[in-house]
C-alpha positions as MATLAB code, in Angstrom:
seq = 'XXXXXXXXXXXXXXXXXXXXXXXXXXXXXXXXXXXXXXXXXXXXXXXXXXXXXXXXXXXXXXXXXXXXXXXXXXXXXXXXXXXXXXXXXXXXXXXXXXXXXXXXXXXXXXXXXXXXXXXXXXXXXXXXXXXXXXXXXXXXXXXXXXXXXXXXXXXXXXXXXXXXXXXXXXXXXXXXXXXXXXXXXXXXXXXXXXXXXXXXXXXXXXXXXXXXXXXXXXXXXXXXXXXXXXXXXXXXXXXXXXXXXXXXXXXXXXXXXXXXXXXXXXXXXXXXXXXXXXXXXXXXXXXXXXXXXXXXXXXXXXXXXXXXXXXXXXXXXXXXXXXXXXXXXXXXXXXXXXXXXXXXXXXXXXXXXXXXXXXXXXXXXXXXXXXXXXXXXXXXXXXXXXXXXXXXXXXXXXXXXXXXXXXXXXXXXXXXXXXXXXXXXXXXXXXXXXXXXXXXXXXXXXXXXXXXXXXXXXXXXXXXXXXXXXXXXXXXXXXXXXXXX';
ca = [
       8.013  227.420  237.609;
       4.364  226.767  238.427;
       4.708  223.500  240.367;
       1.806  221.084  240.003;
      -0.617  223.713  238.737;
      -2.458  223.328  235.425;
      -0.334  225.426  233.048;
       0.093  225.724  229.296;
       3.495  226.916  228.036;
       3.216  229.481  225.232;
       6.877  230.341  224.744;
      10.324  229.893  226.264;
      13.798  231.254  225.529;
      17.004  232.332  227.266;
      18.657  235.743  227.678;
      22.182  236.590  228.806;
      22.502  239.339  231.414;
      26.187  240.100  232.035;
      27.069  236.399  231.987;
      24.022  235.339  233.987;
      21.804  233.035  231.912;
      18.135  233.713  232.533;
      15.370  231.366  231.432;
      12.155  233.064  230.287;
       8.973  231.016  230.247;
       5.588  232.412  229.224;
       2.604  230.334  230.233;
      -1.110  230.509  230.940;
      -2.621  229.386  234.221;
      -6.265  228.661  234.948;
      -6.478  231.096  237.869;
      -4.829  233.981  235.959;
      -6.645  236.207  233.457;
      -3.431  237.040  231.523;
      -0.355  234.916  230.710;
       2.590  234.851  233.129;
       6.125  235.939  232.187;
       8.425  233.914  234.451;
      12.178  234.472  234.816;
      14.622  232.143  236.563;
      18.419  232.181  236.650;
      19.878  228.965  235.223;
      23.660  229.024  235.595;
      23.880  229.704  239.328;
      24.198  226.463  241.294;
      22.841  225.865  244.802;
      26.358  226.278  246.224;
      26.844  229.546  244.326;
      23.493  230.818  245.615;
      24.727  230.208  249.178;
      27.889  232.165  248.347;
      25.747  234.934  246.916;
      23.553  235.134  250.007;
      26.621  235.461  252.242;
      28.217  237.984  249.918;
      25.086  240.125  249.729;
      24.637  240.058  253.498;
      28.217  241.214  254.066;
      28.009  243.827  251.319;
      24.773  245.343  252.625;
      26.023  245.336  256.226;
      29.222  247.158  255.263;
      27.618  249.677  252.921;
      24.240  251.304  253.251;
      23.733  251.181  249.501;
      20.395  252.943  249.380;
      21.516  255.791  251.608;
      24.730  256.353  249.665;
      22.993  256.272  246.294;
      20.396  258.788  247.327;
      22.916  261.158  248.862;
      25.388  261.190  245.969;
      25.058  263.526  242.995;
      25.706  260.753  240.529;
      23.922  258.087  238.507;
      23.755  254.382  239.147;
      26.258  253.524  236.386;
      28.913  255.509  238.267;
      27.840  253.909  241.545;
      28.165  250.431  240.015;
      31.808  251.098  239.188;
      32.416  252.540  242.636;
      31.148  249.432  244.415;
      32.663  246.869  242.046;
      36.001  247.182  243.833;
      34.304  246.791  247.218;
      32.615  243.556  246.109;
      35.865  242.179  244.683;
      37.546  242.743  248.064;
      34.810  240.701  249.747;
      35.076  237.920  247.147;
      38.836  237.613  247.637;
      38.344  237.634  251.387;
      35.776  234.811  251.525;
      36.547  232.876  248.322;
      40.315  233.245  247.641;
      40.416  230.347  245.162;
      37.438  231.365  243.056;
      37.968  231.404  239.269;
      37.648  234.608  237.233;
      34.420  233.596  235.476;
      32.578  232.850  238.722;
      34.017  235.992  240.285;
      32.673  238.131  237.419;
      29.293  236.428  237.654;
      29.078  237.091  241.414;
      30.091  240.745  240.977;
      27.512  241.310  238.244;
      24.744  239.645  240.220;
      25.431  241.497  243.486;
      25.621  244.843  241.665;
      22.439  244.151  239.699;
      20.473  243.184  242.793;
      21.836  245.795  245.223;
      23.103  248.788  243.261;
      21.318  248.766  239.888;
      17.678  248.189  239.047;
      17.507  244.607  240.349;
      15.437  242.221  238.259;
      14.207  245.141  236.151;
      17.641  244.984  234.479;
      16.874  241.427  233.389;
      13.638  242.624  231.776;
      15.519  245.461  230.048;
      17.792  242.888  228.381;
      14.867  241.027  226.784;
      14.658  242.356  223.216;
      11.135  240.917  222.911;
       9.727  243.414  225.420;
       8.424  246.838  224.418;
       7.189  248.161  227.773;
       8.049  247.457  231.405;
       5.513  248.751  233.923;
       5.678  249.022  237.720;
       2.245  249.966  239.101;
       3.020  249.626  242.824;
       4.818  247.348  245.278;
       1.560  245.502  245.884;
       1.411  243.875  242.462;
       3.934  242.220  240.131;
       5.721  244.076  237.360;
       3.876  243.975  234.026;
       5.502  243.804  230.563;
       4.285  244.263  227.003;
       5.674  241.484  224.802;
       5.961  241.920  221.023;
       4.338  238.541  220.413;
       2.130  237.932  223.455;
       0.949  241.424  224.475;
       0.505  242.341  228.145;
       1.943  239.785  230.583;
       2.184  239.631  234.368;
       5.722  238.780  235.569;
       7.001  236.939  238.639;
       9.065  240.049  239.528;
       7.962  241.882  242.684;
       9.501  244.955  244.309;
      10.085  245.024  248.070;
       8.260  248.242  248.886;
       7.283  251.690  247.610;
      10.617  253.131  248.741;
      12.422  250.788  246.324;
      10.312  252.043  243.396;
      11.011  255.651  244.350;
      14.690  254.813  244.717;
      14.811  253.396  241.173;
      13.059  256.508  239.810;
      15.514  258.767  241.633;
      18.661  257.152  240.267;
      17.219  256.966  236.732;
      16.434  260.691  236.883;
      19.799  261.611  238.338;
      21.590  260.067  235.366;
      19.942  262.616  233.044;
      19.837  265.570  235.409;
      16.207  265.198  236.472;
      14.632  264.836  239.870;
      11.442  263.391  241.292;
      10.270  264.609  244.694;
       7.027  265.120  246.591;
       6.998  268.656  245.184;
       7.769  267.339  241.669;
       6.013  263.947  241.671;
       6.011  263.501  237.865;
       9.123  262.769  235.812;
       9.936  262.107  232.156;
      13.456  260.821  231.614;
      15.425  258.241  229.663;
      18.062  255.627  230.349;
      21.486  255.880  228.721;
      20.375  253.090  226.373;
      17.667  255.427  225.004;
      14.760  253.712  226.774;
      12.116  256.301  227.717;
      11.026  256.448  231.365;
       8.013  258.010  233.087;
       7.674  257.925  236.870;
       5.008  259.116  239.315;
       4.910  259.256  243.097;
       2.014  258.566  245.451;
      -0.423  260.079  246.220;
      -0.575  261.394  242.618;
      -0.735  257.733  241.567;
      -3.159  256.609  244.255;
      -2.144  252.932  244.506;
       1.582  253.604  244.852;
       4.693  254.814  243.028;
       4.913  253.928  239.341;
       7.589  253.556  236.663;
       6.836  253.029  232.965;
       9.746  252.171  230.668;
       9.280  252.187  226.893;
      12.207  250.232  225.540;
      14.400  251.542  222.769;
      14.680  249.035  219.938;
      18.220  247.601  219.884;
      17.921  246.975  216.134;
      16.401  249.871  214.186;
      13.362  249.000  212.087;
      13.954  248.742  208.356;
      11.460  248.799  205.501;
      12.019  245.038  205.168;
      10.948  244.537  208.791;
       7.739  246.512  208.185;
       6.853  244.410  205.136;
       7.782  241.070  206.747;
       5.646  241.835  209.796;
       2.775  242.864  207.471;
       2.789  246.306  209.040;
       3.069  247.732  205.523;
       2.458  246.171  202.115;
       4.518  246.458  198.935;
       2.206  248.986  197.256;
       2.383  251.417  200.180;
       6.143  251.006  200.574;
       6.649  251.664  196.845;
       4.540  254.845  196.927;
       6.378  256.102  200.017;
       9.712  255.360  198.324;
       8.658  257.198  195.163;
       7.542  260.207  197.219;
      10.758  260.344  199.266;
      12.976  259.923  196.214;
      11.238  262.918  194.651;
      11.418  265.076  197.785;
       7.723  265.134  198.689;
       7.108  266.016  202.359;
       5.241  263.549  204.555;
       3.703  263.240  208.017;
       3.414  259.952  209.883;
       0.398  259.943  212.192;
      -0.933  257.439  214.688;
      -1.830  256.792  218.286;
       0.541  255.979  221.136;
       2.527  252.804  220.462;
       1.346  252.560  216.841;
       4.915  252.522  215.519;
       5.259  256.094  214.189;
       8.955  256.448  215.035;
       9.746  252.922  213.818;
       8.039  253.720  210.516;
       9.888  257.048  210.259;
      13.156  255.162  210.784;
      12.223  252.579  208.154;
      11.256  255.034  205.414;
      14.489  256.946  206.046;
      16.119  253.951  204.297;
      15.004  255.659  201.065;
      16.925  258.932  201.477;
      19.611  259.579  198.836;
      23.252  259.761  200.008;
      24.012  263.031  198.201;
      21.669  265.159  200.334;
      22.145  266.647  203.818;
      19.695  265.332  206.407;
      19.101  267.008  209.778;
      17.087  265.100  212.413;
      15.595  266.719  215.521;
      14.482  264.638  218.518;
      13.830  264.942  222.246;
      15.542  261.593  222.834;
      17.685  260.004  220.133;
      15.713  257.128  218.604;
      16.427  257.258  214.891;
      19.222  255.262  213.266;
      19.713  256.133  209.616;
      21.954  254.247  207.144;
      25.591  255.142  207.796;
      26.222  256.055  204.144;
      23.917  259.085  204.459;
      24.971  262.698  205.049;
      23.118  262.839  208.365;
      23.427  265.210  211.338;
      21.329  264.158  214.371;
      20.325  266.916  216.839;
      18.816  266.413  220.291;
      17.041  268.794  222.674;
      18.485  269.569  226.109;
      16.695  270.135  229.393;
      17.417  273.160  231.601;
      19.835  272.728  234.506;
      18.609  272.972  238.134;
      18.888  276.787  237.866;
      16.608  276.746  234.825;
      19.374  277.642  232.343;
      20.847  275.986  229.262;
      17.624  274.566  227.770;
      17.628  273.797  224.032;
      14.089  273.301  222.725;
      12.663  271.658  219.610;
      11.964  275.139  218.245;
      15.595  276.187  218.821;
      16.772  273.188  216.822;
      14.216  273.591  214.027;
      15.207  277.254  213.523;
      18.902  276.365  213.762;
      18.578  273.476  211.308;
      17.507  275.903  208.580;
      20.916  277.574  208.910;
      22.669  274.221  208.351;
      21.815  273.961  204.625;
      19.555  270.910  204.987;
      17.953  269.134  202.041;
      15.767  267.051  204.351;
      14.541  267.763  207.879;
      13.271  264.973  210.141;
      11.411  265.940  213.308;
      10.578  263.392  215.996;
       7.161  264.819  216.833;
       5.229  268.035  216.121;
       3.661  269.329  219.332;
       3.510  273.114  219.278;
       2.383  275.959  217.039;
       5.726  277.677  216.470;
       7.533  274.417  215.614;
       4.852  273.552  213.047;
       4.918  277.066  211.544;
       8.671  276.904  210.998;
       8.431  273.386  209.500;
       5.687  274.384  207.042;
       7.659  277.503  206.154;
      10.613  275.183  205.450;
       8.405  273.099  203.115;
       7.339  276.239  201.252;
      10.975  277.263  200.799;
      11.940  273.979  199.167;
      12.988  271.722  202.042;
      11.584  268.202  202.385;
      10.152  267.593  205.855;
       9.281  264.315  207.570;
       7.730  264.254  211.037;
       5.334  262.391  213.312;
       2.087  263.593  214.890;
      -0.393  262.099  217.362;
      -3.616  261.586  215.372;
      -5.718  258.484  214.661;
      -6.515  259.014  210.977;
      -5.800  261.339  208.056;
      -8.786  263.627  208.661;
      -7.893  263.961  212.347;
      -4.313  264.816  211.339;
      -5.550  267.868  209.426;
      -7.873  268.789  212.313;
      -4.995  268.619  214.803;
      -2.714  270.674  212.580;
      -5.281  273.426  212.037;
      -6.630  273.693  215.595;
      -5.124  274.623  218.984;
      -2.478  274.128  220.202;
      -0.780  273.784  216.779;
      -3.051  276.057  214.689;
      -1.325  275.984  211.307;
      -3.371  277.996  208.757;
      -5.269  275.706  206.377;
      -3.762  277.584  203.444;
      -0.226  276.319  204.173;
      -1.170  272.641  204.696;
      -0.949  272.063  200.927;
       2.867  272.242  201.222;
       2.536  268.710  202.607;
       2.131  265.905  200.062;
       1.270  262.733  201.974;
       0.006  261.506  205.341;
       0.847  257.945  206.381;
      -1.309  256.760  209.296;
      -0.116  253.933  211.542;
      -2.387  251.989  213.881;
      -2.042  249.392  216.630;
      -5.007  247.083  217.174;
      -5.210  246.843  220.966;
      -7.165  243.598  220.762;
      -4.688  241.686  218.565;
      -1.553  243.750  219.216;
      -0.933  243.992  215.436;
       0.551  247.196  214.008;
      -0.634  248.123  210.546;
      -0.633  251.059  208.150;
      -4.213  252.322  208.429;
      -4.281  254.930  205.661;
      -2.173  256.596  203.006;
      -3.622  259.979  202.065;
      -2.594  262.825  199.760;
      -3.181  266.495  200.530;
      -5.345  268.489  198.124;
      -4.554  272.042  196.997;
      -7.120  273.235  199.561;
      -5.339  271.446  202.424;
      -7.764  268.539  202.834;
      -6.818  264.866  203.121;
      -7.892  262.452  200.361;
      -7.459  258.806  201.387;
      -5.754  256.791  198.637;
      -5.353  253.449  200.410;
      -6.971  252.081  203.556;
      -6.803  249.019  205.773;
      -9.717  246.570  205.722;
      -9.457  245.493  209.360;
     -11.772  242.472  208.964;
      -9.718  240.995  206.095;
      -6.372  242.453  207.226;
      -5.727  243.761  203.712;
      -4.664  247.194  202.509;
      -6.694  248.334  199.510;
      -6.785  251.187  196.998;
      -9.682  253.591  197.673;
      -8.921  256.315  195.139;
      -6.278  256.912  192.495;
      -3.760  259.614  193.472;
      -4.277  262.890  191.679;
      -2.283  265.737  193.247;
       0.808  263.585  193.880;
       0.796  262.503  190.220;
       0.345  266.135  189.120;
       3.232  267.233  191.368;
       5.530  264.471  190.071;
       4.591  265.350  186.483;
       5.223  269.061  187.082;
       8.629  268.710  188.740;
      10.024  265.511  187.180;
       8.161  265.197  183.888;
       7.054  261.657  184.767;
       3.878  260.512  183.017;
       1.272  258.309  184.703;
       2.658  255.310  182.824;
       6.228  256.081  183.929;
       5.047  256.422  187.523;
       3.378  252.985  187.289;
       6.528  251.462  185.802;
       8.657  253.061  188.523;
       6.368  251.679  191.252;
       6.603  248.168  189.742;
      10.395  248.442  189.693;
      10.475  249.504  193.352;
       8.138  246.661  194.370;
      10.452  244.202  192.610;
      13.418  245.515  194.631;
      11.414  245.418  197.874;
      10.390  241.800  197.217;
      14.037  240.932  196.608;
      15.010  242.550  199.937;
      12.388  240.467  201.730;
      13.347  237.253  199.903;
      17.011  237.774  200.793;
      15.988  238.779  204.361;
      18.072  241.959  204.211;
      16.920  243.826  207.322;
      20.019  245.830  208.269;
      19.349  249.546  207.639;
      22.964  250.166  206.603;
      22.896  247.412  203.961;
      19.543  248.657  202.684;
      20.978  252.178  202.518;
      23.803  250.961  200.268;
      21.372  249.057  198.025;
      19.131  252.124  197.674;
      22.227  254.243  196.877;
      23.188  251.812  194.083;
      19.644  251.993  192.748;
      19.769  255.801  192.601;
      23.153  255.604  190.850;
      21.764  253.138  188.270;
      24.180  250.432  189.435;
      21.742  248.022  191.109;
      21.306  244.707  189.334;
      18.881  242.073  190.650;
];
């Protein structure tokens, strides 16, 4: 790893990448300003490495992999399958007595290093990583680790052409291209991981790729509480609001956990209502007992035809008899107008918005480019603001606010950053009035209901029930009056 240097190990674990066991070690070093994320392959012996070197040399000499990949109108998953047979021929030629397990390992490793994304594929398999960043070929790949924040890896890319090559094959898989004329690209991997790429000289130090990883396990309300992202009081209020069909926006900055929170609170939807979700890239995973129809936008083809926008889907969703509408992110005026019109006509709407606090959420909604009239904002009931502390890396609920009849935000609960506690600021007024008007619940009944929900949430945490599908069934039993704790 770091030889005789003065190092301090912070963490270590193993990941399995197509049968290849990779050791991950995270350590600090005196000469480095940030910790190092070091990967090394464990289950490949010295003899196997010699076989690999010979195999790779023969493979590359027989097939100009880079040239073929760039000239074919296909993605790298298809190319992997195409070259698997070629590698197997070489293995049988040089190592006729090799066992199946070693053969599979050699095939996977050669494909990963020569046809796929190389060591980036190893990083993609680490569930602890949230971001993978290539800044140029002159510096190592960086990663953002859930526990340790930004880390510098021991992964280097050969040259700028390799970075551009990776961006090209990622884009091709989803019908996008990146060229000197189009040096910026937003795309996603088939796994759902979001990708942004830029080419020099737009990025002055070199070509870049930024991959935001899609969470393999969807966040549940239990995960939010266990990680102290949200407390029991907030979760209970959100549950009460969702059960009673109050619309809500989740705001926050980039990486604050808006989509994760949206996924978690969707655990509270009832199974007897039709839910339509609208996203650019599919990220939500709702409990499988729900009546849920996920919709996804589509990019135009190379001729500029066939595009399906967020607005198209929002308008179309209203013709699908939805009870609830979930929208990945509000960005434009017309989308917001249709959503607020849906709220006014009796639909419950849940969406995310880029804003750092409740007041800023209202400001963003009522000013360009969204420009929703202040008069219609009152159709919204609650704003839940998420925040990521860039110094500590912690994600927390920053504020829970209700919307007044005039369309202003009144903060009900707020995070005390110094004490890391979430405290009541003001008693809810309009939400209580709305619940009383439409359900007949008194203030005392609301308090009793919140206590009951907190008791169930504590039980979920105590039993460590984090699977969204199991939580969905438990919530369904609760709504049916059949849940006994």
